[in-house]
DRENBALO-124088 format. One record per residue (C-alpha): residue number from 1; x, y, z. Coordinates in steps of 0.05 Angstrom, whole numbers. Layout:
+-----+--------+--------+--------+
:  nr :     px :     py :     pz :
+-----+--------+--------+--------+
: NUM :      X :      Y :      Z :
...
+-----+--------+--------+--------+
//
This chain:
+-----+--------+--------+--------+
:  nr :     px :     py :     pz :
+-----+--------+--------+--------+
:   1 :   2512 :   2041 :   1545 :
:   2 :   2520 :   1993 :   1603 :
:   3 :   2455 :   1970 :   1635 :
:   4 :   2479 :   1991 :   1703 :
:   5 :   2489 :   2062 :   1678 :
:   6 :   2419 :   2062 :   1648 :
:   7 :   2388 :   2040 :   1714 :
:   8 :   2427 :   2093 :   1752 :
:   9 :   2405 :   2147 :   1703 :
:  10 :   2332 :   2127 :   1709 :
:  11 :   2338 :   2126 :   1785 :
:  12 :   2368 :   2196 :   1786 :
:  13 :   2314 :   2223 :   1740 :
:  14 :   2256 :   2180 :   1761 :
:  15 :   2204 :   2235 :   1756 :
:  16 :   2224 :   2250 :   1684 :
:  17 :   2225 :   2176 :   1667 :
:  18 :   2154 :   2166 :   1694 :
:  19 :   2128 :   2229 :   1659 :
:  20 :   2159 :   2207 :   1593 :
:  21 :   2119 :   2143 :   1598 :
:  22 :   2056 :   2178 :   1619 :
:  23 :   2061 :   2227 :   1561 :
:  24 :   2053 :   2171 :   1511 :
:  25 :   2008 :   2127 :   1555 :
:  26 :   1941 :   2148 :   1524 :
:  27 :   1967 :   2126 :   1455 :
:  28 :   1971 :   2053 :   1477 :
:  29 :   1904 :   2050 :   1514 :
:  30 :   1842 :   2023 :   1479 :
:  31 :   1805 :   2088 :   1496 :
:  32 :   1826 :   2153 :   1529 :
:  33 :   1777 :   2153 :   1587 :
:  34 :   1811 :   2091 :   1614 :
:  35 :   1878 :   2127 :   1611 :
:  36 :   1848 :   2184 :   1652 :
:  37 :   1823 :   2134 :   1704 :
:  38 :   1891 :   2100 :   1708 :
:  39 :   1926 :   2167 :   1716 :
:  40 :   1881 :   2187 :   1774 :
:  41 :   1883 :   2121 :   1810 :
:  42 :   1958 :   2116 :   1797 :
:  43 :   1966 :   2181 :   1835 :
:  44 :   1920 :   2154 :   1890 :
:  45 :   1964 :   2092 :   1895 :
:  46 :   2027 :   2135 :   1897 :
:  47 :   1998 :   2172 :   1957 :
:  48 :   1980 :   2107 :   1991 :
:  49 :   2049 :   2078 :   1975 :
:  50 :   2082 :   2135 :   2011 :
:  51 :   2051 :   2108 :   2075 :
:  52 :   2049 :   2034 :   2061 :
:  53 :   2109 :   2021 :   2017 :
:  54 :   2159 :   2071 :   2046 :
:  55 :   2136 :   2079 :   2119 :
:  56 :   2110 :   2008 :   2129 :
:  57 :   2040 :   2028 :   2154 :
:  58 :   1983 :   1988 :   2124 :
:  59 :   1920 :   2032 :   2124 :
:  60 :   1852 :   2003 :   2106 :
:  61 :   1818 :   2072 :   2109 :
:  62 :   1853 :   2113 :   2056 :
:  63 :   1790 :   2118 :   2015 :
:  64 :   1770 :   2171 :   2066 :
:  65 :   1822 :   2219 :   2037 :
:  66 :   1804 :   2203 :   1965 :
:  67 :   1731 :   2216 :   1982 :
:  68 :   1743 :   2278 :   2024 :
:  69 :   1784 :   2309 :   1968 :
:  70 :   1729 :   2293 :   1918 :
:  71 :   1671 :   2317 :   1961 :
:  72 :   1703 :   2381 :   1985 :
:  73 :   1724 :   2400 :   1914 :
:  74 :   1654 :   2384 :   1891 :
:  75 :   1620 :   2422 :   1947 :
:  76 :   1665 :   2482 :   1932 :
:  77 :   1641 :   2483 :   1860 :
:  78 :   1568 :   2462 :   1868 :
:  79 :   1548 :   2497 :   1933 :
:  80 :   1599 :   2554 :   1939 :
:  81 :   1607 :   2569 :   1865 :
:  82 :   1683 :   2572 :   1870 :
:  83 :   1731 :   2563 :   1812 :
:  84 :   1764 :   2497 :   1795 :
:  85 :   1832 :   2516 :   1823 :
:  86 :   1802 :   2539 :   1889 :
:  87 :   1763 :   2473 :   1892 :
:  88 :   1827 :   2433 :   1882 :
:  89 :   1863 :   2473 :   1936 :
:  90 :   1805 :   2463 :   1985 :
:  91 :   1801 :   2389 :   1971 :
:  92 :   1876 :   2377 :   1982 :
:  93 :   1877 :   2421 :   2045 :
:  94 :   1815 :   2385 :   2073 :
:  95 :   1847 :   2317 :   2061 :
:  96 :   1911 :   2339 :   2095 :
:  97 :   1873 :   2365 :   2156 :
:  98 :   1832 :   2301 :   2159 :
:  99 :   1898 :   2262 :   2154 :
: 100 :   1924 :   2301 :   2214 :
: 101 :   1861 :   2286 :   2255 :
: 102 :   1855 :   2213 :   2237 :
: 103 :   1930 :   2203 :   2240 :
: 104 :   1934 :   2228 :   2312 :
: 105 :   1885 :   2173 :   2330 :
: 106 :   1914 :   2118 :   2286 :
: 107 :   1988 :   2123 :   2301 :
: 108 :   1976 :   2106 :   2374 :
: 109 :   1969 :   2034 :   2350 :
: 110 :   2014 :   1986 :   2312 :
: 111 :   2010 :   1928 :   2264 :
: 112 :   1941 :   1898 :   2251 :
: 113 :   1911 :   1944 :   2303 :
: 114 :   1933 :   2004 :   2262 :
: 115 :   1899 :   1974 :   2201 :
: 116 :   1835 :   1961 :   2238 :
: 117 :   1833 :   2030 :   2269 :
: 118 :   1842 :   2063 :   2201 :
: 119 :   1787 :   2019 :   2173 :
: 120 :   1740 :   2040 :   2229 :
: 121 :   1758 :   2114 :   2221 :
: 122 :   1747 :   2109 :   2146 :
: 123 :   1678 :   2080 :   2156 :
: 124 :   1661 :   2136 :   2205 :
: 125 :   1679 :   2186 :   2151 :
: 126 :   1637 :   2146 :   2100 :
: 127 :   1574 :   2148 :   2143 :
: 128 :   1585 :   2221 :   2161 :
: 129 :   1584 :   2241 :   2088 :
: 130 :   1528 :   2191 :   2073 :
: 131 :   1483 :   2224 :   2125 :
: 132 :   1501 :   2296 :   2104 :
: 133 :   1452 :   2289 :   2046 :
: 134 :   1439 :   2363 :   2039 :
: 135 :   1512 :   2376 :   2021 :
: 136 :   1535 :   2309 :   1992 :
: 137 :   1473 :   2281 :   1959 :
: 138 :   1475 :   2220 :   2004 :
: 139 :   1466 :   2154 :   1969 :
: 140 :   1459 :   2188 :   1901 :
: 141 :   1525 :   2224 :   1906 :
: 142 :   1541 :   2297 :   1893 :
: 143 :   1520 :   2317 :   1823 :
: 144 :   1534 :   2379 :   1782 :
: 145 :   1609 :   2382 :   1790 :
: 146 :   1612 :   2409 :   1720 :
: 147 :   1675 :   2442 :   1693 :
: 148 :   1669 :   2438 :   1618 :
: 149 :   1727 :   2483 :   1598 :
: 150 :   1784 :   2520 :   1632 :
: 151 :   1804 :   2588 :   1603 :
: 152 :   1878 :   2606 :   1611 :
: 153 :   1870 :   2670 :   1571 :
: 154 :   1913 :   2652 :   1512 :
: 155 :   1881 :   2583 :   1505 :
: 156 :   1825 :   2540 :   1531 :
: 157 :   1826 :   2468 :   1555 :
: 158 :   1763 :   2430 :   1536 :
: 159 :   1752 :   2380 :   1592 :
: 160 :   1698 :   2346 :   1551 :
: 161 :   1755 :   2321 :   1507 :
: 162 :   1787 :   2262 :   1544 :
: 163 :   1856 :   2274 :   1513 :
: 164 :   1857 :   2347 :   1534 :
: 165 :   1831 :   2326 :   1603 :
: 166 :   1886 :   2274 :   1609 :
: 167 :   1943 :   2323 :   1595 :
: 168 :   1912 :   2377 :   1638 :
: 169 :   1910 :   2329 :   1697 :
: 170 :   1979 :   2304 :   1681 :
: 171 :   2006 :   2372 :   1701 :
: 172 :   1980 :   2362 :   1772 :
: 173 :   2004 :   2290 :   1773 :
: 174 :   2074 :   2314 :   1751 :
: 175 :   2075 :   2365 :   1808 :
: 176 :   2054 :   2312 :   1858 :
: 177 :   2106 :   2263 :   1833 :
: 178 :   2160 :   2316 :   1838 :
: 179 :   2137 :   2331 :   1909 :
: 180 :   2137 :   2258 :   1930 :
: 181 :   2206 :   2248 :   1898 :
: 182 :   2234 :   2307 :   1936 :
: 183 :   2205 :   2279 :   2001 :
: 184 :   2236 :   2211 :   1989 :
: 185 :   2303 :   2241 :   1970 :
: 186 :   2304 :   2285 :   2033 :
: 187 :   2331 :   2265 :   2102 :
: 188 :   2258 :   2255 :   2122 :
: 189 :   2252 :   2202 :   2067 :
: 190 :   2311 :   2165 :   2097 :
: 191 :   2279 :   2168 :   2165 :
: 192 :   2212 :   2139 :   2143 :
: 193 :   2248 :   2081 :   2110 :
: 194 :   2287 :   2071 :   2174 :
: 195 :   2221 :   2068 :   2212 :
: 196 :   2195 :   2017 :   2163 :
: 197 :   2256 :   1972 :   2170 :
: 198 :   2264 :   1977 :   2246 :
: 199 :   2221 :   2023 :   2287 :
: 200 :   2258 :   2009 :   2352 :
: 201 :   2326 :   2023 :   2321 :
: 202 :   2299 :   2089 :   2292 :
: 203 :   2276 :   2109 :   2362 :
: 204 :   2343 :   2089 :   2392 :
: 205 :   2378 :   2134 :   2340 :
: 206 :   2339 :   2193 :   2368 :
: 207 :   2284 :   2200 :   2316 :
: 208 :   2214 :   2218 :   2338 :
: 209 :   2178 :   2158 :   2309 :
: 210 :   2108 :   2181 :   2326 :
: 211 :   2119 :   2249 :   2293 :
: 212 :   2151 :   2217 :   2232 :
: 213 :   2091 :   2170 :   2224 :
: 214 :   2042 :   2227 :   2232 :
: 215 :   2076 :   2271 :   2180 :
: 216 :   2080 :   2212 :   2131 :
: 217 :   2005 :   2200 :   2144 :
: 218 :   1988 :   2273 :   2129 :
: 219 :   2030 :   2277 :   2066 :
: 220 :   1999 :   2212 :   2041 :
: 221 :   1930 :   2239 :   2055 :
: 222 :   1944 :   2303 :   2017 :
: 223 :   1968 :   2265 :   1954 :
: 224 :   1907 :   2220 :   1957 :
: 225 :   1863 :   2282 :   1966 :
: 226 :   1892 :   2311 :   1902 :
: 227 :   1874 :   2247 :   1866 :
: 228 :   1803 :   2255 :   1894 :
: 229 :   1796 :   2327 :   1869 :
: 230 :   1818 :   2306 :   1799 :
: 231 :   1768 :   2248 :   1800 :
: 232 :   1712 :   2296 :   1817 :
: 233 :   1730 :   2339 :   1757 :
: 234 :   1736 :   2277 :   1713 :
: 235 :   1669 :   2246 :   1731 :
: 236 :   1629 :   2311 :   1743 :
: 237 :   1598 :   2273 :   1801 :
: 238 :   1624 :   2248 :   1868 :
: 239 :   1595 :   2178 :   1882 :
: 240 :   1588 :   2157 :   1954 :
: 241 :   1631 :   2095 :   1939 :
: 242 :   1691 :   2142 :   1935 :
: 243 :   1693 :   2135 :   2011 :
: 244 :   1678 :   2060 :   2014 :
: 245 :   1728 :   2012 :   2044 :
: 246 :   1731 :   1975 :   1977 :
: 247 :   1767 :   2036 :   1949 :
: 248 :   1818 :   2028 :   2004 :
: 249 :   1826 :   1955 :   1985 :
: 250 :   1839 :   1976 :   1913 :
: 251 :   1897 :   2020 :   1935 :
: 252 :   1928 :   1960 :   1972 :
: 253 :   1919 :   1915 :   1911 :
: 254 :   1949 :   1967 :   1863 :
: 255 :   2011 :   1976 :   1907 :
: 256 :   2022 :   1902 :   1916 :
: 257 :   2011 :   1887 :   1842 :
: 258 :   2058 :   1942 :   1819 :
: 259 :   2109 :   1937 :   1874 :
: 260 :   2104 :   1972 :   1941 :
: 261 :   2162 :   2016 :   1960 :
: 262 :   2179 :   2030 :   1887 :
: 263 :   2167 :   2097 :   1853 :
: 264 :   2135 :   2073 :   1789 :
: 265 :   2102 :   2011 :   1817 :
: 266 :   2036 :   2043 :   1838 :
: 267 :   2022 :   2066 :   1766 :
: 268 :   2038 :   1997 :   1739 :
: 269 :   1991 :   1966 :   1791 :
: 270 :   1936 :   2016 :   1775 :
: 271 :   1943 :   2003 :   1700 :
: 272 :   1941 :   1927 :   1708 :
: 273 :   1883 :   1928 :   1757 :
: 274 :   1839 :   1976 :   1719 :
: 275 :   1856 :   1946 :   1651 :
: 276 :   1839 :   1877 :   1676 :
: 277 :   1774 :   1903 :   1707 :
: 278 :   1756 :   1936 :   1641 :
: 279 :   1768 :   1873 :   1601 :
: 280 :   1738 :   1821 :   1649 :
: 281 :   1674 :   1860 :   1663 :
: 282 :   1656 :   1851 :   1590 :
: 283 :   1665 :   1776 :   1596 :
: 284 :   1634 :   1759 :   1663 :
: 285 :   1598 :   1791 :   1721 :
: 286 :   1646 :   1755 :   1768 :
: 287 :   1703 :   1799 :   1748 :
: 288 :   1725 :   1809 :   1820 :
: 289 :   1738 :   1735 :   1827 :
: 290 :   1781 :   1734 :   1764 :
: 291 :   1821 :   1796 :   1787 :
: 292 :   1828 :   1764 :   1856 :
: 293 :   1859 :   1701 :   1825 :
: 294 :   1907 :   1743 :   1784 :
: 295 :   1925 :   1782 :   1847 :
: 296 :   1940 :   1719 :   1886 :
: 297 :   1984 :   1692 :   1830 :
: 298 :   2025 :   1756 :   1829 :
: 299 :   2031 :   1758 :   1905 :
: 300 :   2054 :   1685 :   1907 :
: 301 :   2102 :   1686 :   1849 :
: 302 :   2122 :   1760 :   1845 :
: 303 :   2124 :   1782 :   1918 :
: 304 :   2159 :   1846 :   1898 :
: 305 :   2103 :   1863 :   1849 :
: 306 :   2108 :   1871 :   1774 :
: 307 :   2154 :   1931 :   1773 :
: 308 :   2193 :   1910 :   1835 :
: 309 :   2207 :   1842 :   1805 :
: 310 :   2226 :   1874 :   1739 :
: 311 :   2276 :   1919 :   1775 :
: 312 :   2305 :   1859 :   1812 :
: 313 :   2314 :   1822 :   1745 :
: 314 :   2347 :   1883 :   1714 :
: 315 :   2393 :   1891 :   1774 :
: 316 :   2415 :   1819 :   1767 :
: 317 :   2425 :   1828 :   1692 :
: 318 :   2467 :   1890 :   1705 :
: 319 :   2509 :   1851 :   1755 :
: 320 :   2524 :   1801 :   1701 :
: 321 :   2548 :   1857 :   1655 :
: 322 :   2484 :   1865 :   1613 :
: 323 :   2484 :   1917 :   1558 :
: 324 :   2428 :   1965 :   1536 :
+-----+--------+--------+--------+
//
């Protein structure tokens, strides 16, 4: 089969292509808990990429939505005694509502001012949850988010088993990927990419740029909130650093490493970042410096990221009549 045909087939069925990889992903990881972490943070990076990679808005406060999803899901289970599925729904809804509120404030600005406003708003959310110690546990985090097994009637999913937990969460990741893919393939997806390329031209064509940015912000927040709810179920605790600006920085690094504006890039970036972190932390306590150097190398020599550069190379190979 011609390489061009393969690339076109993968592009048309990108969700299935990503899921096929994720289905076998735990088999190539050194241990399954790392695969679960990469799955969750890959989804977080996908949500962030919807705003950064496709809409062109660099947010430094997206940890707020990861944390809100985690905390609201945890509070629903610990304090309200609700079921896991209700907790997930509440976490996603709360993140979307927070995205609407913070987005209305942030989209009034542009460029670096937008990034700084989102950073400030994210820190406000951080300290609000930090001070609400009765509900969130404050500095110690919210403990007791314990969902050991999920009974579907005909079978049970043991969430203490990391493999079962991975494939259970993969169902939600698959639904989120399908949703993001449908958004990007819709007329709205074309509009947000137009806004990214030339905001003034988009406005001149009659598009409501402010409303487009706001909706992209809300959708991005909802996907990040879903990642947060899954993280709460995974860890059985919601640490306060879920809301810290360093988590926002990780989303930026994952997107840039993998390739912003690409569908599969965020998962590649999450895998590389977390795998490097896992290896280097066993070698030196200065792991952040090592990861930072690797990050700079990729940004300098692979400006389109790992997956983006790979796609560029494959496109050039297809143009030369490559076979696969």
